N, C-alpha and C positions, 0 to 999 in steps of 0.2 A: 699106401694102405688102401685096401678095397673099400668102396663106399658102403655104408650101412645098408642092409637089405630090407629092413622093416622100419616103420616109424619108431618102434620101441628101441631098436638098435641105435637109431639116430639120437634118441633122447639119452640113452646110456653114454653114447659118445660125447654129446654136448655136456653131460654132467660128470665127465670123468674126473674132474678135480674137485667135486663138491665136498668130499671128506676133508679136503685141505683148507676149507674156509674157516674163518676165525670165530664165527658165532652163528646162532640160529637164524637171526634176521638176514644175514647175507645168504644163507642157504634158502630161506623162504623167498627172497627176492629172485634168486636164480630159478627156483622152481616155478614161481608165478610167471616169469618171463618165458620159460619153456612151454608152459601151458597156454601162453598167449596166442601161439600160432594155431592151436586147436580151437580156441575160442573164436579167433578172427575168421577162420575158413568154414566154420559150421554154417549150415544152410538155414536152420530155423531156431530151435530151442538150444541156445548156446550153453545154458546151464546143464541141460541134460547131456550135451555133447562132452562137456568136461567130465561129468560123472562117468559116462560110458568109457571115455578114453582112459581115465585113471584106473577104473576097474579092470579094463582089458590089459593095461600095462602091468598092474600088480599080478594078474594071473599069468602073464607071459614071462615075468621075471622072478617068479617065486623060487626058482632054484639058483638064482645068481647069488654068489657069496662074496664077491669083491666088496671092498669098503665103499666104493662109489655107488655100486648098485644097491646095496642095502640102505645106504644113506638117502639116496634120491627116492627110494621107495617110502622111507619114513617121511620125507618132506612132502611128497604127493599125498600121502595118507593124512597128514596134518592140514594140508591146504584144501583137500576135498574129502572130509571125513565121512560123507554120506555115500561115497563110491563103494561099489561092491568090493569086499575084501579089505577095506581100509582098517576096520577094527581088528583084523587078524594080523596086521603087520607088526613084527617084533624087531627090536634093535639087533643089528648084526654084531658079531664078536669084535669087529674092528671099528665100530661106530665111534665117531668123535664124541667127547663128553657133552657137547652142546645139544646133541639130539634130544636129550631129556627136556630141553626148553622149547622145542618146536610147538608152536601154538599155545604155550603156557604164558599168556599175557592177561592183563586186566585193564579195562578202560580207566583213564584218569581224568578225562574232561570231555565235555560235549559242547559244541559251539555251532553257530550258524552266522553267515554273513552274506550280503548280496547288495544289489542296486536298489535304490529307493523306488524305481519304477515297477519292480516286481518281475523283470524279465528273467532273472537268474538268481538262484540261491545256492550257495555252497555250504555243505555240512562237513564239519571237521571233528574228528574224534582222536584223542591222543591215547596211546597204549604204552604200558611198561611191562617188561618181562618179570617173572617171579625172581629170576636170578639175572641181574643185568650183566654180570661178567660173562656168563656163558650165552645168555640170550641175545644181548645186544642193547643198543641205546633205546631210550624212549622214542617212539615214532608216531607219525600221524597218518590217518586215512582221510582223504578229502574227496567228496563226491560233488560234482557240479551238476545241478538240476536246471534244465532249460524249460521254463514254463510256457514259452511260446510254441515249442514243438513237443513238449510233454515227455521228454526222455531224460535219462542220466547221460549227459553229454560227455562226461569224462570222470574217471576215478584215478586217484594218485595215492601212492604210499611212499612216504619219505621221512627222513630224519634230518636234523634232530627236531623233535616235536616242539621244543621251546623256541627254536629259531623260526620255524614255520609259523607258530602262533604269534610270536612277536612281529613278524613281517605282516601278517594279516591285520593285527590290531593297529599297527602303524599306518597301513594303507587306508584303513577305514577312518582312522582319526584325521587323516590329511585330506579326505575327500568327503564333502557334505552330501554327495550323491550316493554314498554307500552307508551301510549300517553293520553292526556287529553285536552279537548277544550270546549269552549262555543259552543252551537249548535243552529241552526235555529229552532224555535219551530214547524213550519209547516213540515219541513223535518223530525224532530224527531217524530212527531205524525204519519206521513206517513209511516216511517220505522217500527215503533212498530205495527201500525194497520195492515200493510201488513203481517207481520210475525205472529202476534197473530191470524189472520184469519186462517192461516194454522194450528197453534197449536190447535185452537178450534175444528178442524175437525179430529184430530188424533184419531186413535183407542186406542192407549196407550200413556198416558202422560209421560213426563220425571218424573222419580221416586224421584228425589231429589229436594230440594228447597221448595218454598212457592207458586208455581204457582197456585195450586187449591185454597188454603185458601185466597190468596190475590187478586185473579183474578177480583172479582166483584168490589172491591174498586178501584183497579188500573184502571179498565175500566171506572168507573165513573169519576175519576180524569182526565184521558187522554181525555175524551170526552169534557172537558172544554177548550182544547187547540185549536188554530186555525187550520183549515184544511190545508193539505199539499199544498204548493204553488210552491215548487221546485221539480225537478225530483228526483227519488230514487238515493241514493249514488251508484256510480259505478266507476270503474277504467277507466282511459283514454283509448280510443280505440287504440288497438295495430295493428301492421302490420299483413297481412295475415299469415297463418300458414307456407306457403312456405318460405316467407321472414324470419319468426321467426326461422325456422329450419336452414336456411342458415346462419343467424347471429350467432346462437348458435354454429354451427360447426366451425365457424371461430373465436370463442371467446377463451380467455385464459383458461377458465374453461374446455372446451372440450380437449384442449391440455394437461392440467394438468392430466387428467385421461386417456390419450393415445388415445383418440377418433380420433385425427387427423392422426394417424398412421394406421387406419383401411382401408385396401385396397382390401383385398380378397372379391370376390363377395358374398360369404356366410356371411362373417362378416358384410359387408356393408348392406346386406339385413336385418340382425338382428338389426344393429344400427338404421336404418330408421324405422323398425317395432317397436322398443322400443320407439322411439320418437313419433311415431303415437299413441302408447298406452298412453303416458303422455298427449298428446293433446286431445285424446278421453276421458280420465278420467276427464280432466278439463271441457270439454263440458258437462259432466254428472252432475256436481255440480250445486247447485242453483246459485252460482256466477261463471259463466263459463269463468274465466280469467286464462289462462295457466301460467302467471307469478305470480299469487297469490299462493305461495308455502310456506309450513311450516312443522314442524315435524308432526303435525296432518294430514295434507293433504298427506304427504309422507306415513304415516301409513295407511291411507285409501286406498291409491294406492297399495303399496307393499304387504300389509298383508290381503287385502280383495278384492278390485275391480278387480285387474289383474287376480286373481285366478278364480273369478266367470265369467269373461267376455272374457278372452283371452286364446288361446291355444299356449303355448310356447314349442318350441323344446329345446334341450339342449343348443344350441348356443344362443338362445334368453334368456334363464334363466341365462346363464353365463354373458351375456352382460347387462341385465337390471339393476343390482345394480350399475354398473359403470356409466351408462347413468343417472340413478336417482341421484347419488351423484353429477355428473357434472351439471345436470339441476338445482339441489338445489342451488349450488353456483352461477350459471349463473342468475337464476331468482331473487335471493335476491340482487345480485349486480345491476341488471337492475332496481330494485325498490329502490335502495339507502338505504337499511336497514343496521343497524350497523353490524360491523364485528362479534360482539358476536352472532348475530342472525344466521349468516352463519356458525359459528363454532358450535353452539348448534344444528342446523339442521343437519349438516354433522355427528356429533357424534351420534345423534339419528338414522339417516338412517343407519350408519355403524352397530349400535347395532341391527337393524332390519334384517340384511342380513341372519343370521343363521335361523331365524324363516321363512323368505321368502323361503329359500332353503328347509326347512322341509315341508312347505305347498306345494311347487312345487312337492316334492318327493311323498308325501302322496296323493295329489289330493283331500284332504278332504273338501276343500271349492269350488270345481268345481260345477257349476250348471249342471243340467241334459243336457242342450243344449251344453255346453262346453265339457262335458264328451263325448257326442255323436260325436262331431267333432274330439276330440282327438282320439277316437276309429277309426274313418274313416282314419285319417292320419296315425295312427300306422299300418293300414292294407294296406297302399299304395294308398288310394283313395283320389283324389283331391276334397276337399269340395266345390270348385267353379265349378266343372264339374257335371252338372245335370245328364248327361247320365251315368257317372261313378257311381253316387250315386244310380240311378235307378238300374243299373246292380248289385251293391253291395246288395241292398235291395232284389232283386230277388234271389240272390245267398244265402242270409242269412235269407230268410223268415221263414223257419222252425225253425231256432234257435231263431229268434225274437218272433215268436208266442208261443214258448214253454217257454219263460222266464217270 
């Protein structure tokens, strides 16, 4: 058989058995998988790419009369109803009876669950067809939001909804470091929409999960939810950074790691510099809350961010692990997290220290700007003194131009 000549012919070939499927959900799962390849290869706005492809597909196949062609046209129109021509698609004469149930679902439950640290939140919505016999079983849409990188890291559509919900409830009941709750539907949709918009514009998608294959169906389902009526989830407003640092230095966690006994000027300077780094790192995260601390946040800080963004001298490098461990214990106590969370975080941070020391010694993660500042400092130049930098540039112009 000759290879399909256009992307639209390829889709028609892949969907050649769609009319033989047993229910609307099976057809929608096939349709969203086919559109997944369009979503994954798009270069910028993937939502727009889906709308464009479906609109072009509908225009290119308008004269097709086979059962498979007319059925997949209906499926795509249901999955991407805002594509050009979607509202003009009509059932074919050979359409299976379940096509009347495409997209005809109602939400039956709204939930959220995640880790107590605040690294990730999953939002779960269950849906039922108007006619379960033709439409298919009650099913769930799950969206995983990663608060450390600020994206929807995965979306998943699956059934049965009852089984998925029971598994999630049981998982959270068995682990004190997780939580589960019913969620406001508007806030749920707002959080997912906000993070999916960022994900849709990524150059590279997360490599694991079902984000690409399930994106179109998940989007169609979520569009049925009420618009957000409550503000985005956020932590309570905290005191200013000066008050937060003062409270930390007076806290038992600072004393436990000997930070209350730091009195020498050079050590005090390192202590406050290390605290400023923790606060600056928190401000760089999508959720800029300095008390939202976890093993994952500690890893981002100690093993990546600080090497790319800060120039540490030996005193700073010796001080930073102590300050990080103390801050971990302090932040988790302030948020009333279980003792096991504090123990787990401290263990993980302690295990990171040798790698932190190695990265500091090799400088392999330094950015070009950080490396340049480090070079200035090593040669006795104050990076905050513009005249000193100009003098250094003049003195080293030949060396720099020859490099």
